[in-house]
DOZAZA-664545 format. One record per atom (N, C-alpha, C): residue number from 0; atom name; z, y, x. Coordinates in steps of 0.001 Angstrom, whole numbers, plus 500000, padded with zeros to 6 digits. Each point is the difference from the previous one (the first is absolute). Layout:
   pos   site       zz       yy       xx
   NUM     CA        Z        Y        X
...
! end
This chain:
   pos   site       zz       yy       xx
     0      N   455731   264453   728601
     0     CA   500626   500457   501074
     0      C   500783   501502   499449
     1      N   501117   500042   500621
     1     CA   500781   501288   499451
     1      C   499330   501293   500691
     2      N   500285   501181   499731
     2     CA   499920   501105   500581
     2      C   500304   499835   501510
     3      N   501682   499781   499938
     3     CA   500579   499970   501155
     3      C   499238   499198   500796
     4      N   499683   498622   499755
     4     CA   499430   499093   500912
     4      C   498603   500459   500307
     5      N   499138   500511   499391
     5     CA   498843   500679   500102
     5      C   500471   501385   500966
     6      N   500658   500694   499582
     6     CA   500124   500964   501451
     6      C   500237   499402   501249
     7      N   501000   499193   500202
     7     CA   500229   499395   501234
     7      C   498961   499229   500627
     8      N   499034   499568   499243
     8     CA   498882   499096   500569
     8      C   499071   500818   500230
     9      N   499434   501242   499337
     9     CA   498988   500537   500318
     9      C   500480   501787   500308
    10      N   499184   500522   500958
    10     CA   498460   499735   500513
    10      C   500316   499268   501490
    11      N   501522   499628   500304
    11     CA   500350   499353   501187
    11      C   500252   498686   499801
    12      N   499818   498874   500817
    12     CA   500273   498890   499441
    12      C   501434   499521   500992
    13      N   500299   501069   500600
    13     CA   501261   499600   501058
    13      C   501488   500657   498998
    14      N   500186   499378   499076
    14     CA   501058   499998   498921
    14      C   501204   500534   500798
    15      N   500327   499474   501340
    15     CA   501468   500398   500500
    15      C   499870   501240   500635
    16      N   498719   500626   500105
    16     CA   500072   501399   500526
    16      C   499716   500734   498952
    17      N   499515   499846   498797
    17     CA   500214   501010   498755
    17      C   501568   499782   499352
    18      N   500710   498944   500315
    18     CA   501302   500128   499707
    18      C   500888   500737   500718
    19      N   499737   500157   501065
    19     CA   500770   500925   501126
    19      C   499442   501633   499740
    20      N   498592   500013   499727
    20     CA   499612   501170   499643
    20      C   500656   500624   499037
    21      N   500333   499175   498554
    21     CA   500751   500431   499325
    21      C   501423   500693   500230
    22      N   500564   499221   500895
    22     CA   501548   500533   500297
    22      C   499494   501409   500807
    23      N   499199   500195   500802
    23     CA   499765   501520   500409
    23      C   499465   500987   498996
    24      N   499372   499758   499058
    24     CA   499428   500737   499175
    24      C   501082   501061   499403
    25      N   500014   501154   500112
    25     CA   501038   501071   499411
    25      C   501009   500093   501094
    26      N   500096   499185   501178
    26     CA   501317   500245   500970
    26      C   499225   500929   501000
    27      N   500253   501086   500026
    27     CA   499785   500874   501034
    27      C   500123   499573   501406
    28      N   501305   499611   500294
    28     CA   500250   499711   501395
    28      C   499492   498734   500409
    29      N   499699   498730   499004
    29     CA   499198   498929   500382
    29      C   498692   500572   500300
    30      N   499489   500686   499173
    30     CA   498609   500260   500173
    30      C   499706   500858   501399
    31      N   500833   500968   500196
    31     CA   500145   500705   501114
    31      C   499998   499030   501370
    32      N   500776   499226   500055
    32     CA   500099   498950   501025
    32      C   498873   499015   500201
    33      N   499317   499814   498683
    33     CA   498932   499212   499923
    33      C   498933   500552   500763
    34      N   499773   501236   499748
    34     CA   498849   500978   500278
    34      C   500247   500532   501567
    35      N   501159   500141   500436
    35     CA   500398   500104   501553
    35      C   499459   498668   500896
    36      N   500315   498956   499344
    36     CA   499833   498884   500722
    36      C   498627   499693   500183
    37      N   499323   500137   498686
    37     CA   498500   499774   500081
    37      C   499209   501097   500932
    38      N   500298   501234   499937
    38     CA   499617   501062   500897
    38      C   499913   499412   501388
    39      N   501293   499614   500519
    39     CA   500155   499720   501327
    39      C   499202   498884   500273
    40      N   500022   498967   499381
    40     CA   499130   498912   500251
    40      C   498382   499964   500054
    41      N   499727   500945   498774
    41     CA   498583   500536   500088
    41      C   499520   500771   501248
    42      N   500796   500875   500361
    42     CA   499825   500955   501345
    42      C   499919   499231   501182
    43      N   500828   499077   500209
    43     CA   500115   498975   501064
    43      C   498695   499085   500034
    44      N   499454   499492   499041
    44     CA   498909   499238   499734
    44      C   498930   500353   499507
    45      N   499592   501406   500241
    45     CA   498833   500867   499233
    45      C   498655   499019   500619
    46      N   500053   499672   501308
    46     CA   498435   499301   500160
    46      C   500113   498844   499320
    47      N   500692   499395   499783
    47     CA   500010   498405   499027
    47      C   499609   500317   498711
    48      N   500280   501273   499418
    48     CA   499626   500307   498681
    48      C   499003   501106   499721
    49      N   498977   500039   501083
    49     CA   499117   501026   499722
    49      C   499038   499645   498826
    50      N   499849   498902   499753
    50     CA   499302   499815   498583
    50      C   500268   500308   498641
    51      N   501566   500364   500129
    51     CA   500494   500220   498759
    51      C   501050   501132   500271
    52      N   499868   500629   501074
    52     CA   501028   501215   500213
    52      C   499989   501194   498843
    53      N   498836   500472   499551
    53     CA   500115   500784   499140
    53      C   500420   499776   498631
    54      N   499688   498776   499410
    54     CA   500686   499581   498997
    54      C   501407   499783   500047
    55      N   500389   499635   501077
    55     CA   501528   499556   500255
    55      C   500590   501476   499873
    56      N   499580   500824   500816
    56     CA   500691   501381   499770
    56      C   499890   500635   498542
    57      N   498665   499638   499231
    57     CA   500293   500591   498768
    57      C   501026   499331   499354
    58      N   500152   498611   499902
    58     CA   501056   499398   499447
    58      C   501143   500606   499950
    59      N   500439   500260   501505
    59     CA   501551   500310   500448
    59      C   499863   501479   499477
    60      N   499142   500744   500048
    60     CA   500077   501452   499337
    60      C   500231   499887   498567
    61      N   499070   499309   499147
    61     CA   500577   499978   498677
    61      C   500993   499216   499702
    62      N   500714   499161   500451
    62     CA   501172   499531   499874
    62      C   501096   501179   500259
    63      N   499883   500549   501239
    63     CA   501125   500961   500472
    63      C   499954   501223   498887
    64      N   498657   500123   499490
    64     CA   500027   501203   498917
    64      C   500711   499527   498618
    65      N   499689   498675   499761
    65     CA   500807   499335   498702
    65      C   501351   499991   500341
    66      N   500481   499659   501027
    66     CA   501530   500062   500313
    66      C   500635   500879   499759
    67      N   499211   501062   500557
    67     CA   500697   501396   499989
    67      C   499898   500856   498520
    68      N   499351   499239   499136
    68     CA   500035   500462   498753
    68      C   498942   501099   499774
    69      N   499078   500262   501123
    69     CA   498830   500811   499995
    69      C   499001   499536   499371
    70      N   499580   498656   499879
    70     CA   498962   499763   499163
    70      C   500388   498515   499259
    71      N   499807   500109   498945
    71     CA   500613   498772   499240
    71      C   498762   499455   499110
    72      N   498713   500667   500117
    72     CA   498949   499651   499094
    72      C   499467   498686   500494
    73      N   500551   499055   499888
    73     CA   499838   498571   500617
    73      C   500768   498654   499163
    74      N   499128   499141   499576
    74     CA   500413   499110   499210
    74      C   501208   499147   500943
    75      N   501117   499302   499227
    75     CA   501072   499541   500783
    75      C   499323   498881   500831
    76      N   498881   499350   499054
    76     CA   499463   498662   500859
    76      C   499541   500208   501035
    77      N   499325   501426   500361
    77     CA   498969   500376   501224
    77      C   501387   500291   500993
    78      N   500837   500874   499795
    78     CA   501105   500251   500999
    78      C   500521   498836   500393
    79      N   500439   499015   499300
    79     CA   500641   498778   500259
    79      C   498991   499306   501088
    80      N   498730   499820   499665
    80     CA   499173   499340   501075
    80      C   499717   500977   501273
    81      N   500279   501096   499729
    81     CA   499873   500889   501513
    81      C   501200   499726   500695
    82      N   501309   500053   499377
    82     CA   501270   499633   500993
    82      C   499705   498455   500226
    83      N   499962   499422   499192
    83     CA   499867   498254   500644
    83      C   498800   500134   500981
    84      N   498970   500522   500174
    84     CA   499405   500084   501192
    84      C   500572   500410   501114
    85      N   500533   501102   499721
    85     CA   500689   500736   501118
    85      C   501044   499199   500720
    86      N   500674   499273   499273
    86     CA   500936   498782   499855
    86      C   499718   498996   501144
    87      N   498579   499693   499542
    87     CA   499804   498875   500542
    87      C   499328   500238   501437
    88      N   499346   501398   499831
    88     CA   499456   500462   501770
    88      C   501599   499973   500650
    89      N   500884   500686   499526
    89     CA   501215   500061   501138
    89      C   500849   498612   500183
    90      N   499696   498894   499528
    90     CA   500727   498805   500086
    90      C   499258   499563   501129
    91      N   500520   499489   501139
    91     CA   499203   499683   501194
    91      C   499924   498403   499793
    92      N   500475   499291   499193
    92     CA   499640   498514   499819
    92      C   499465   499863   498679
    93      N   498706   499826   499837
    93     CA   499563   499999   498801
    93      C   498827   498761   500256
    94      N   498943   500081   499425
    94     CA   499042   499046   499935
    94      C   499568   499601   501366
    95      N   499524   500962   500835
    95     CA   499829   500053   501290
    95      C   500764   501153   500683
    96      N   501104   499441   500559
    96     CA   501101   500593   500821
    96      C   499464   501052   500801
    97      N   500577   501082   499969
    97     CA   499142   501152   500731
    97      C   500063   499945   501572
    98      N   500618   498875   500503
    98     CA   499970   500016   501601
    98      C   499226   499207   500308
    99      N   498962   499449   499066
    99     CA   499092   499294   500926
    99      C   498641   500847   500217
   100      N   499802   500423   501537
   100     CA   499007   500749   500287
   100      C   498628   499858   499441
   101      N   499378   500870   499404
   101     CA   498909   500152   499639
   101      C   499923   499975   498478
   102      N   500841   499012   499270
   102     CA   499943   499291   498633
   102      C   501062   500672   499223
   103      N   501270   500565   500585
   103     CA   501080   500162   499232
   103      C   499881   501148   499073
   104      N   499011   500915   500066
   104     CA   500032   500844   498796
   104      C   498799   499693   499149
   105      N   499305   499119   500165
   105     CA   498816   499670   499272
   105      C   500564   499639   498571
   106      N   500867   499424   499749
   106     CA   500501   499696   498610
   106      C   500596   501469   499520
   107      N   500711   500610   500974
   107     CA   500569   501308   499379
   107      C   498776   500905   499407
   108      N   498644   500068   501048
   108     CA   499047   500745   499558
   108      C   499284   499691   498770
   109      N   500071   498463   499622
   109     CA   499416   499523   498866
   109      C   500639   500266   498797
   110      N   501616   499973   500119
   110     CA   500785   500585   498801
   110      C   499610   501556   499913
   111      N   500246   500774   500998
   111     CA   499578   501576   499720
   111      C   498731   500014   499240
   112      N   499049   499359   500594
   112     CA   498427   500194   499283
   112      C   500000   499721   498676
   113      N   500469   498752   499610
   113     CA   500161   499730   498800
   113      C   500889   500788   499274
   114      N   500917   500482   500155
   114     CA   500879   500774   499342
   114      C   499315   501371   499581
   115      N   499409   500364   501212
   115     CA   498958   501516   499838
   115      C   499340   499758   498960
   116      N   499384   498749   499794
   116     CA   498738   499778   499216
   116      C   500710   499913   498531
   117      N   500916   499166   499746
   117     CA   500733   499778   498844
   117      C   500434   501414   499219
   118      N   500351   501142   500705
   118     CA   500620   500962   499662
   118      C   498851   501181   499910
   119      N   498853   499789   500465
   119     CA   499129   500872   500584
   119      C   499837   501520   498957
   120      N   500156   499651   498715
   120     CA   499658   501099   499166
   120      C   501354   500881   499971
   121      N   501148   499382   500501
   121     CA   501215   500759   499693
   121      C   500194   500703   501332
   122      N   499236   499455   501381
   122     CA   499911   500760   500949
   122      C   498929   501137   500075
   123      N   499285   499832   499439
   123     CA   498928   500986   499667
   123      C   500747   501365   499220
   124      N   500675   499803   499056
   124     CA   500576   501010   499346
   124      C   501182   500563   500854
   125      N   500958   499139   500907
   125     CA   500735   500447   500839
   125      C   499338   501262   500820
   126      N   498808   499391   500613
   126     CA   499252   500821   501182
   126      C   499668   501315   499284
   127      N   499400   499901   498769
   127     CA   499745   501380   499349
   127      C   501242   501049   499764
   128      N   501130   499478   499605
   128     CA   501058   500275   499859
   128      C   500633   500912   501364
   129      N   499991   499018   500875
   129     CA   500410   500285   501411
   129      C   499307   501232   500250
   130      N   498616   500192   500176
   130     CA   499225   500834   500554
   130      C   500104   501538   499127
   131      N   500300   499569   498699
   131     CA   500488   501219   499175
   131      C   501217   500783   500308
   132      N   500731   499063   500589
   132     CA   501384   500691   500193
   132      C   499935   500510   501524
   133      N   499171   499548   501078
   133     CA   499631   500593   501144
   133      C   499180   501356   499876
   134      N   499228   500174   499019
   134     CA   499158   501179   499674
   134      C   500675   501160   499093
   135      N   501251   499726   499679
   135     CA   500711   500807   499418
   135      C   500874   500956   501057
   136      N   499427   500939   499792
   136     CA   500809   501420   500919
   136      C   500672   500714   499096
   137      N   501311   500091   501046
   137     CA   501003   500924   499338
   137      C   499927   501365   499958
   138      N   500169   500859   499123
   138     CA   499739   501371   500062
   138      C   500231   500598   501090
   139      N   501313   499608   500759
   139     CA   500065   500746   500847
   139      C   499431   499719   501327
   140      N   499467   498963   500038
   140     CA   498983   499462   501196
   140      C   498902   500575   500202
   141      N   499521   500579   498671
   141     CA   498720   500734   499719
   141      C   499733   501548   500465
   142      N   501489   500421   500171
   142     CA   499861   501284   500057
   142      C   499537   500387   501560
   143      N   499660   501427   500127
   143     CA   499660   500239   501400
   143      C   500962   500130   500966
   144      N   499974   499928   501094
   144     CA   501029   500281   501193
   144      C   500107   501303   499892
   145      N   501149   500780   500472
   145     CA   500383   501302   500250
   145      C   499524   500153   501402
   146      N   500109   501104   500510
   146     CA   499642   500325   501535
   146      C   501056   499285   500925
   147      N   500940   499681   499979
   147     CA   500907   499522   500848
   147      C   499598   498430   499978
   148      N   499762   499421   498733
   148     CA   499621   498295   499776
   148      C   498884   499914   500676
   149      N   499026   501274   500166
   149     CA   498683   499608   500928
   149      C   500168   499530   501381
   150      N   501017   500621   500623
   150     CA   500037   499717   501294
   150      C   500454   498712   500275
! end
């Protein structure tokens, strides 16, 4: 099995989504559009995604940081799996079409959970990096307010 074939089949067996993910990787505009679509769909269907809400949001955040060039310490294989999972999520007609009441998001949730598990170590590293970014205080933000700012 060649590296190309191996990468297409792992860690996701949904090859067509990996191929589409490759066309999005490195394309800021397509990445942004995909994330916008995914955020809209997830917000609209939050109750159906209750069990995977946090990992889904973490996958979105990691992909957003990667697409902006802020966080790039992730193997190509992992970011492709994340993009593929997001693509699968936004596609309304997949294994179980989203419009089937009660079941429509079961396959999406399974793909999200599977992907989060596959890239668990990368997600942990990203969370640490992200927390560090949030805790970095700009020197100007750390100064005492003057009398007029206290009012």
